[in-house]
C-alpha positions as CSV (number, residue, x, y, z in Angstrom):
1,X,-3.3,-13.7,-36.9
2,X,-6.8,-11.9,-36.3
3,X,-8.2,-9.2,-38.1
4,X,-8.1,-5.3,-36.8
5,X,-11.3,-3.7,-35.1
6,X,-11.9,-1.0,-32.4
7,X,-11.0,-3.5,-29.7
8,X,-8.3,-5.3,-31.0
9,X,-4.4,-4.2,-30.5
10,X,-1.3,-5.0,-32.3
11,X,1.3,-7.6,-31.2
12,X,5.3,-7.5,-31.9
13,X,4.7,-9.8,-34.6
14,X,2.5,-7.4,-36.4
15,X,-0.8,-9.2,-36.1
16,X,-3.7,-8.2,-34.3
17,X,-5.2,-9.7,-31.3
18,X,-8.2,-9.5,-28.6
19,X,-7.5,-8.4,-25.2
20,X,-8.2,-11.4,-22.4
21,X,-11.5,-10.8,-20.9
22,X,-11.9,-10.0,-17.2
23,X,-9.4,-7.3,-16.5
24,X,-8.7,-6.4,-12.6
25,X,-10.8,-8.5,-10.2
26,X,-9.2,-7.1,-7.0
27,X,-8.7,-3.5,-6.0
28,X,-8.9,-2.1,-2.6
29,X,-7.9,1.0,-0.8
30,X,-7.4,1.5,3.1
31,X,-6.2,4.7,4.9
32,X,-5.5,5.8,8.2
33,X,-8.1,7.7,10.2
34,X,-6.1,10.1,12.9
35,X,-2.4,10.8,13.7
36,X,-0.5,7.7,15.0
37,X,3.0,6.6,16.0
38,X,4.4,9.6,17.6
39,X,7.7,8.9,18.4
40,X,7.4,5.3,18.0
41,X,8.7,2.6,16.0
42,X,6.2,0.0,15.9
43,X,3.2,-1.5,13.3
44,X,0.7,0.7,12.0
45,X,-1.8,-1.6,13.9
46,X,-4.7,0.6,14.7
47,X,-7.0,3.2,12.9
48,X,-7.3,1.6,9.6
49,X,-10.6,2.2,7.6
50,X,-11.6,1.5,4.2
51,X,-11.6,4.3,2.2
52,X,-15.6,5.6,2.0
53,X,-15.8,9.4,1.2
54,X,-17.8,10.3,-1.9
55,X,-17.2,8.0,-4.8
56,X,-15.0,5.4,-3.1
57,X,-15.0,2.1,-4.3
58,X,-13.0,-1.2,-4.4
59,X,-13.4,-4.2,-6.6
60,X,-14.1,-7.8,-6.1
61,X,-14.2,-8.9,-2.3
62,X,-11.5,-6.7,-0.9
63,X,-8.7,-6.9,1.7
64,X,-9.8,-8.0,4.9
65,X,-7.6,-6.2,8.1
66,X,-7.1,-6.8,11.7
67,X,-4.5,-4.8,13.9
68,X,-2.9,-3.6,10.8
69,X,-2.4,-7.2,9.1
70,X,-4.0,-7.1,5.5
71,X,-5.0,-10.6,4.1
72,X,-5.9,-11.0,0.6
73,X,-9.5,-12.4,-0.6
74,X,-7.6,-14.6,-3.2
75,X,-4.2,-15.8,-4.5
76,X,-2.6,-13.9,-7.6
77,X,0.1,-11.2,-8.0
78,X,-0.9,-8.0,-6.1
79,X,0.4,-4.4,-6.3
80,X,1.0,-2.7,-3.0
81,X,1.5,0.8,-3.1
82,X,1.7,3.2,0.3
83,X,1.4,6.8,0.4
84,X,2.6,7.9,3.8
85,X,1.7,11.8,5.2
86,X,4.8,12.5,8.4
87,X,4.8,15.5,10.4
88,X,9.0,15.8,10.7
89,X,10.0,17.7,13.7
90,X,13.3,20.2,13.2
91,X,16.4,18.5,13.1
92,X,14.5,14.6,12.5
93,X,17.4,13.1,10.2
94,X,15.4,10.2,9.4
95,X,11.8,8.6,9.4
96,X,11.0,5.5,7.7
97,X,7.6,3.4,6.5
98,X,8.3,0.0,6.4
99,X,6.1,-2.5,3.9
100,X,6.7,-5.8,5.2
101,X,5.3,-9.3,4.1
102,X,5.3,-12.9,5.5
103,X,4.7,-16.2,3.4
104,X,4.2,-18.1,6.5
105,X,2.1,-16.1,8.6
106,X,4.6,-15.3,11.0
107,X,7.8,-14.2,9.9
108,X,7.5,-10.4,8.3
109,X,10.4,-9.5,5.8
110,X,10.7,-5.7,4.9
111,X,10.2,-5.8,1.3
112,X,10.1,-1.8,0.6
113,X,11.1,0.9,2.3
114,X,10.4,4.7,2.0
115,X,12.1,7.6,3.7
116,X,12.2,11.2,4.4
117,X,14.3,13.8,6.8
118,X,14.3,17.0,8.1
119,X,17.5,18.9,8.6
120,X,15.9,22.5,8.8
121,X,14.8,24.3,12.2
122,X,10.8,24.0,11.5
123,X,8.5,21.4,11.6
124,X,7.7,19.8,8.0
125,X,4.9,17.6,6.5
126,X,6.3,15.2,4.2
127,X,4.9,12.6,1.7
128,X,6.5,9.3,1.0
129,X,5.6,6.1,-1.3
130,X,6.6,2.6,-1.9
131,X,5.9,0.1,-4.0
132,X,6.0,-3.7,-4.3
133,X,4.7,-6.7,-6.3
134,X,3.8,-9.7,-4.1
135,X,3.0,-13.2,-5.1
136,X,0.5,-14.5,-3.2
137,X,0.1,-18.3,-3.2
138,X,-1.3,-18.8,-0.1
139,X,-4.1,-16.5,1.4
140,X,-3.6,-18.1,4.7
141,X,0.0,-17.3,4.9
142,X,0.7,-14.7,2.5
143,X,-0.2,-11.4,4.2
144,X,1.8,-7.8,4.7
145,X,1.9,-4.7,7.5
146,X,3.0,-1.2,7.6
147,X,5.8,-0.4,10.3
148,X,7.4,2.9,11.1
149,X,10.9,3.2,11.9
150,X,13.9,5.8,12.6
151,X,11.5,7.9,14.3
152,X,12.7,10.0,16.8
153,X,11.9,11.5,20.1
154,X,10.9,14.7,18.7
155,X,7.3,14.4,17.4
156,X,7.6,12.5,14.2
157,X,4.1,10.9,13.5
158,X,2.1,9.5,10.6
159,X,-0.9,11.5,9.8
160,X,-4.0,10.3,9.4
161,X,-7.9,11.7,8.3
162,X,-11.0,9.8,8.1
163,X,-12.0,12.5,5.2
164,X,-9.2,11.7,2.7
165,X,-6.2,9.3,1.8
166,X,-3.7,11.2,3.9
167,X,-1.9,8.4,4.6
168,X,-3.0,5.2,2.8
169,X,-2.3,2.0,1.1
170,X,-3.8,1.1,-2.4
171,X,-3.6,-3.3,-3.5
172,X,-4.4,-4.2,-7.2
173,X,-4.8,-7.6,-8.2
174,X,-2.4,-8.0,-11.6
175,X,-3.3,-11.3,-12.5
176,X,-2.8,-14.9,-11.6
177,X,-0.2,-16.5,-9.4
């Protein structure tokens, strides 16, 4: 089926096909603008902004955010990835970032976790990442947020910046639900 041309691809049954029209319809990036959650195990609820440096963009309507809770603009299957840059003081054995989702706009469940620690004698900066594919079937109920956990009293914190995506989240709609 199909004929070979510049845009076609070879399928497993050795026939050619054209890719579907449309492509990615939603993609967005948000970041934390200043250091937050020092010694605190809590939601990352403040200091979020959509990335806005030279060349930054988003596709579609984009996510909305209120007090660190992110709402999707349309239903679909979304890839959520977060990168957090942490200051971890000496002997802070564990520091975690949790990605939590809800499907009832109330009860949040941890669906991804990234962790690091420091067994040395000097403070270190560490970058951690986590990912999840979320099937958003209802934009009023299906949401996500990020939280810190296992932050001790020694000064562990999430590093933020308004000039770069030091601690950020990227969300891409992969397709229909």
